[in-house]
N, C-alpha and C positions, 0 to 999 in steps of 0.2 A: 449687348445681344449682335452678331453679325451680320451684315444685309442678305448674307447669303441663307443663313438659316431661317433669318424671318421671311424671305422668301418661300422657302420651305414649308415652316410653318402654315402662311396663309394660303397654298397651294393645298394643303393638307386638311383644312378647315373648310374650303369650299368642296374636297372630295368627301369628306364626312356629311356634308349637309347635303348633297347631292345624293349619297347614298340612304339618306334618312327619307327625300323625299320620293324616291324614286318609285319603291312599291305603291306607297296610297297614291300618287297622282296618277300613277299608269291604269294602276285597277278604276280610278274615279271616271278618267276619261274614257275608259273602253267602255263603262257603264252609261255614260251621257251620249254616246254615239250608236248604241246599239238599244237605247231605251225606247219602250214602244209610247209611254206617256209624253204629252207636251205640256210643258207649265203655262200658268194665265197670262203672264207678259208676252209668251210665245205665242201663243195664239192672238193676241191683238196684232203682233206685228206679221203674222202671215195674213191676217183680214188686211193689213194696213195694204202690203204687198201683193194684195191679190192671188197667194201662193196657197197649192194644197200639198200639205206636210207629208199626205199619205200615198201620195202620189211617187210610183216610180221610174227611176230616169235612167235610159240606155246611154251610154259615153256620149253621142253627138249634144243629147238633149243637156246633159250635165254641163260639157263643155260651155254652150249656148247659153247656160246660165252665168257661168264663169266671165264669159266673155261680156255679154250684155251689162251684168253688174259692174264690171271693172270700167267700160267704156263709160256709164252713168257715172262713176265716182271721179274718171277724168274729167269729164266735162263740168260736173259740180265744183269740183276744186278750183279748175281753170275759172270757170266764171266768178267763183268767189274773191280770187286774187285779184283779176281785172276789175271788180269794183270796190275795192277795197278803199280807194279814195275818196268814194261817197258815203261811206259808213259813218255813224256818228263818231265823234271824236274818239269818246271812251273804248268803243270796239275797235275803231282802226289805230289810236292811239297819235293820231295824226299822219300817219304814214301815206304815201301816194300808191297809186295803184301801180302792180306789178308789172313789167313790160310782157311783152307777149312771149318772146322765147324764152323769158327766165319761169314766167307763169307756167307754160307748157313741159320746161325741163320739172318742174317743182309738181306739178299735178303726176306726171307717169312718175316721178321719183317715189313719190308717198303711196299712190294705188299699187306700184307696181313691189311694195314693200322693201325698197330700196334704201330711200331717205337720205338720196345725197343732195347736197345741200350748195349750191354755188352763190348764197347771198350770206349775211350775218342776221340771225334770227333778230337780234336783239333793234335794229337798225332797219329792218323791212317789214316785219309781219305784227298785225295789230291782234288784240286778243280773238277778234272772230274768226281770223283765219289759223291763227294759233289753235285754236279748242274747237271751232266749229269744221274746222277742214283737215289740219294735220293731225290731231291728236284722234279724231273720228276713224280717218284711214289707217290708223297704228292698229286700232280695233280690227277692223272689218279686214284689212288687207292682210293679216296674220289669219284670222278665221279662212279668207279663202284657201291660204296655203294647207292649213288644218284638213281644211274639207278634201281637197283634191288628193292627201296623203291616205285619208280614211277611204276615197273612193278607191284607192289601188289596193289598199288592205284586201277591201271587199272582193276586189277581182279576183286574189288568191285565194280568199275564204268562201266564195261562194262556187256553183256547178251548174252547168247548162242553164245559164241565165245572162242574157245582157245588162241585167239590171244594178245598178252601183249605189243606188240610194237617192235620196233629193237632194241635190244642192242647198236649195233655199233653207232646209231642215237642219242641215250641217253647219251652215253659215250661221245661222240663229243661234242654234246650241254653242259652238265653238266660242260665240261672244259671249251671251248670256250666263252659260254656266260654267263655263272656264277663266276666259280673258279677265271678266267684270269681276269676279271675286277674288280673285288673287289680286286682280290692279288697286281694288281699294283698300285691301292688307297692307301691299305692299307701299301705297300711298302715305300711309299712317306712320309706317316704320322709316319712310323718308322724313316726313314731317319732324319725326321725333329727333331724327338726325341733326334737322339743320335745313333741310331743300324749302323753298318757300313755296306756299300757296294761297293766291288771292288773285284780283283783277284790279291791283294798285295801278296807277299809270306812271308815268316818266319824272321821276324826281331828281333834284341833285343830292350827291351824298359828298362828304369830306374824304379827303386822302389822306394814307398818313405821312406823304411825303407834303402836305399842301397842296392847295387848289382843292377842285371840285370837279367829279364827273357824272355823268345824267345814266341812272340806271333805272330799268324797266321793271315792273312786277309781272305777277301772272300765274298761271295756273301750272306751276312749273313739276311739284311732286307729282300730280296723277298722270303729269306727260310724260314725267322720266320713267315712271314705273312701265307703263304700256311700249315705250320706245324701249326698254330692255325686254321685256316679259315677251313681247309680240316680236323679236328679234327686228326692228325695225331701224333705230339707231339716230333719227333725227334731233339733234339739241334744238332747245328751246335758245340756247345761248349760241354765239358763236364758237366761243371755247369747247363747246359739248360738255362731255362729262367731265373735263378738266374744270369747267366752272364751280367753283364753292355752292351757288345757290341749286347749281344740280348733283352736285355729289360734292357733301361739306368736308366726309372725313374719310378715314381709313375703312373703318367698319363700313360705311354706305359703300364704299368702293366696292368691298369683297361682296356686299346684298346685292349690286348690282351684276355682278360677275355671275352669280348664282342664279338671277332672275333670266340672264341671256341662256343659261345651260338646261334648267330643270325642265323645262316642256320638251323641248327637241329628243334630250336622253329618256324624259319618260316617256315620250311617242313610242321607243323600242317594247316597252313593258306593253303599251295598248296593243300595240301591232301583234305580240306575242299572245295575248287575251284572245284576239278577235279572230285568230287565225286556229285556235284551237292548239297551240303549241309552244308555253312559253320562252323554252328553251332556244327557240329561233329567234326570239328578240332578246336573248342573253347575248347570242352569238353578233347579232347587229350592235349590241351595244359593246360588246367587247371591240370591236371593229371601231367602233366612233371613240372609245374610250384611248384606247392604245393611242390612235394618231393623234388626239387632242394631248394627252399628256407627254408624248414624244417631239411634238412640236414645242410645247408649252415649256419643257424641259432644256429643249436647244436655244427658245429663245433667251431663257433665261441665262444661260451659259454664254450667250453671245454679248449681253450687254453687261453682264457683270465681270469677263473675262478680257474685254476688248482694250488692245494696246493703248499704252500713252499715260503718262506720267500724272495727267489730270484726271485722266478717268479714274485712275487707280487709286488718286488722293480722295476722289470724291465716291469712292464703293463702287464704280459703275459707270457706265453710260449715262449721266444725268442730264445731260442738254436735250431740252424738250420735255422733261417729265416734272411730275409734281415732287415737291417736299412731302408732301404729306402721305404721300404714295409710295414713291422709292420706286427703285428698278424693279425687285421682286412683283410687287401688286400692279407695275404697269407693263410687266412683262406678260402677267397673267390676262391683262384687259385685254392687249391687242393682238395675243393667240386667240383668246377666246372668242372677239367681235371679227376678226379675218376667217377665222375656221366657223364660223354661224354667219348669217347675212344681217348683221346686225348694225355695223358701219359706225357705232357709237366707240369716240374713241377719250380716256382719261390722258393721252399724251399726246404727239405729234409724231407720226409714224416717219416721216421725213427725217425728223434730227435722229432716230436711231440708228446703230452703226449699219455699214451696209450689208453683210449678213443679215441682220437682225428685219432690214428690211425688205430682202429679199423673202424671208421666213413669211410676214405678211402677206407678201403676194401669191408664195406658194399655197398658203393656207387656202388662199379665195380661187386660184387655179384649181385646187383638187376638185372643185364643184360647190364648196361650203355642204361639206356632207360629215363633218366630223365635231359635233352632231349637227350642224346645220342649221338652215334656220327652221322656225316653226311649221313642221308639216313639208316644207322644202327639203328639208335634211334626212328626212325617212325616205322618202320618195326616191332622192336622187341615190341615196345608198342602197337601196331596194333595185334600182335600175342596174347599179353598179354589179349586186350580186347576180342579177341576170348575167351580167357580161361574164362575172366569174365563173359561174355554172356553165354557160358556154365553151369558155375557155376547157376547163374541166374535161367537158364531155370529148371535146377535139383531141385529147391528150391521151384518153384513154380507147376513143373510139365509140362511146356511148351515146345514144342521144340526151341531149340536156334535159334536166328536168329540176324544178323548184318549187317545193313545198307542192307536192304533187302534179304541177301542172307543167307540160311538157313547152319547150323551149324551143319553137319552132322557126320557119323562115321568117313571117311576120313577125314573132315577137322580137329578135334578134335585129331585123331591119331598126322597128323602132326604137329599139334601146339604143343602136348606134346613131340614128338620129339625134335622139336627147343629148348623148355627150359630143356630138359634133357642134349643135347649135351654139355654146357660149365660145369656143376656142375661135369659131369662125369670126362670131362678131369682135371679140377682142382682139385679135390680131389683124384682120380686116382693118378696123377703125382706127388700129393704133400705127397701120402702115400709112394710111391715107395722111392721117394729121401731122406723120415727120414728112411726106413726100410732100403735100403742100406748102406755096409758099407764107401764108399768114398764119395758121395754126403753130407754128415752133415759135411764134413771139410770144406767146402766153407763158412760156416756159421762162422760170424765173431762175433758176439753176442750171446753166449751161457752162461751157470752159469758157472762160477769162472775167466770169463775174459770179463766181459762187467760191465759198469756203472747199467745197467739195472738190474745185478743180480740175471736174471732170463731166465731159457732155453725157456720160454713163448714167450720172443721177438725174438728168433733165429728161432722159429716155424714158427712165424709171418712172417719174410724175406720170407722163402719159400713157405709160405702159398701166401703170395702179389705175387710173381714173376709170379706163375702158374695163380693167379688169373688176375694178369695183362695182361699175354700173351694169356691166352685163349679166354678174354672178349675183345682181342683185343687193351687193354689201352696203356701199354708201360714203365707207370712210374716202380718206384720200391722203394724199403726200403732202399737202396745204403748200406746195412751191409751183402750183400750177396755177395760173389766172383762168378757171374755168368758165367764167361769168362773161361769155362770148357767144354773139349767136352761131358760130360752129360748134364751140362746145356744150354750150346748153342745148341745142340741137340734135348733135350726133349720139350724146351719152343719155339724152332723152328715149332716143330710137333704139339705143342700144339697152338700155332698161325696161323698154315695154317688150322687145323681141326676146329680149333674155328671159324675163319673166314669162310669157305666155306660150310661146314657140314650145318649150320643153313642157309645158303643160298640157296641151295640143297631143304630144307622141304619149306623155304617161296615161291620160285617159284611154286613149285608144288602147294603147298598153293593156290596161284595166279593163277596157271591155272584150279584149280577145281572149284572157286569161280566163274571166267570169261564164266565156261561152263554152270551155274546155270542160271534158269530164275527168275526175281525177284520173290519175295512171296507180296503179297499185304500190306499195312499195316491194322492193326483190335486194336481194342479197348485194345486185350492183350497183345501188340506188347512192350517189354521192349525199353523205350525211352531212347536211347543211348545219346544223347545230353545233356541229365539233369545232375544236381550236383549231384543228388542220384548216375548215374551210374558212376562219377567221382570215387565219394568216393568209389564205391564198387572195383573199379580198383585199388586204391590205397590200399586196404585193402589185396586184391588178389596178388598184387606184395610182398607186405609185409611179408605175410603168408607164400607163397612159396619159398620165400628166406630163409624166417626163417627157415622151417622145411628142407629146403636142408642144410645149412649153420651153424645151432646155434650150433652143438657139435665142429666144426672145430673153429669157432671165439671164443669158452668158453676156448678151451686149447691155443689161442693164446693172441690175445689181450685184450678180456675181463681179461683173469686170471692176465696178467700184471697190468691192468687198477685198478684192485680191490686190487692189493697186495700192 
C-alpha cells in the first residue's frame, strides 16, 4: 500500500469514528448540563467546597468562580512542585524541588489548559506531582473550559435574565459525568495497546545496541487519555506522544487523535440542542470540519510531496517522525493538535518542512477553533460567528442578529476585544524576545549553525512558542531552549492572560445576550444555519487571521519554505 493511500485511509477512519460518536455524545452532554438532578458523589463535592448547586449566577459571579478556582489551582500546583524535594522517595522518585520560575511556568501551563513543558517529565517530576498535580489539572482545566462554553450557550438560549447557571455545578458535572467516565474506558484501551500504568520507581533496562538506560514507571495510560480527551497535551515523558509508553502503536495513535477531537466536535451538537435548533449546531460543525479537513489535506500534501531525493525515497518528509506512525498519521496528529488546544505531539514540528511548520503555526493563529479546545473551541467559534454576522449586517445595511439576539455596540466591542487579546500577546512577546539581547541566545537554529541555514527558522521557534502559549496549545518547535527565567516567566504570563482574559469577555458577552429579549425572525433575517453562512464564517476567520499574522508568518515559515 502506498504511503499516501495509507494516510487517506487513516483520515477516513478517524472521520468515521467521529461521525458515529457525534450524536450520542452531543445529546448526552446536553442532558448533563440541563439536568435538574445531582448525583450523590456530586452532592458530597458540593458539601466539601461549600457550594450551593441550586444558586444561579450572573456573569460577574460566574467569572469570580472561574478565577478563584483557577487561582487556587495555580497556588496548589506551584507549592506541590516546590516541596517535591522533601516528599518520600517513591512519591518524588528522588527528584529535587522545581525552581521557582519553572514551577510558576508549569503551574500556569496546566491550570490554563496549555500544558507547555520546559522540562523533561521523566527527569524532573515524581509520581506525586504527575498524578496529584498535573493529572488532576488535566481534568479540571478542561471542565472549566466546558463550563464557560455552556455559559455562553445559555446566554443565547435564555432571555430577559442575566443568569448563566452555576459555575460549580457545571465544573463538577463536566468532570464527574463526562471526563472521568470516558477517561476510564480510554485508559483501558491504551493499556490494552501497550501503554504502561503503574507506580514503579526508576529502574535500568537493557538497550538493543548494548548498555543500559534508566526508565521511569508511572500512571501513564490514565494521564495520557485525559491529556488528549481534555485537549491538554502535557506528556508524561519528554518525547510526549512519540514515546512508546504513551503511544505504543498505529492504532493507539489514531485512537488518541479521536480522543482529541471527539468532545470539541460533539459540543456543536450540544450547542444546537441547548438553543433549540440543531441546524445551528450543524452549521458550526461544518465550519470547524471544513477548516480541519482542509488543513489536514494541505499538511499531508506538504509532507508527502516535498522536493528532495531523500524525502522522495522515504515516501515523504520522515525527519522527526516515528516509523511506526509514518507521514500520514503524523500529519493528521500535527494538524489536530494545533487546531485544538492540545499541544501533544507524536512527531517534532520543528522537523516538518518549512510550509508544514507554517501550517501548524497558522492552525494555532486561527484561535484554535476548528474544532478547538474542549469548550474554548466552541466559545471561540461562536464569537467569530458574531463577528461574521456583524460583517454581513454591514454589507446589507441591517442590524446584525444571531440566534434571535441583536448584536449591538456592547456585543461587538466584547467580541472585538476577545479576538485582539491573543495576537497582542503573541506579537508583543515575540517582538520583545527578538529585540532584547539575551532571549535570542536560546534559539538553537540560527543562521550559521543550523541545517536549515536561515535565521527564519529560529524566528519561527520564538513565534511558535508564544503562539502556542497565548493560544493555550502547549506544543513547541523543540529547537528553542525555553527553560530560562525569561521564557518561563513570559510564556507563563502569556498562558494565563491568553486563557483568562478571553473568558472575561466571553462571560460578559453571555450576560449581555441573556438579558436581551429575543427578536422575531423576519424575511430579512440572515439564516445562520445555511451553508452560505458557514462559508462566510470560514472567510471571516481566514481574513482576520491573515491580516493579523501575515507579516510574522512572512518573516518565519514562509521565508524558510520558499528559500
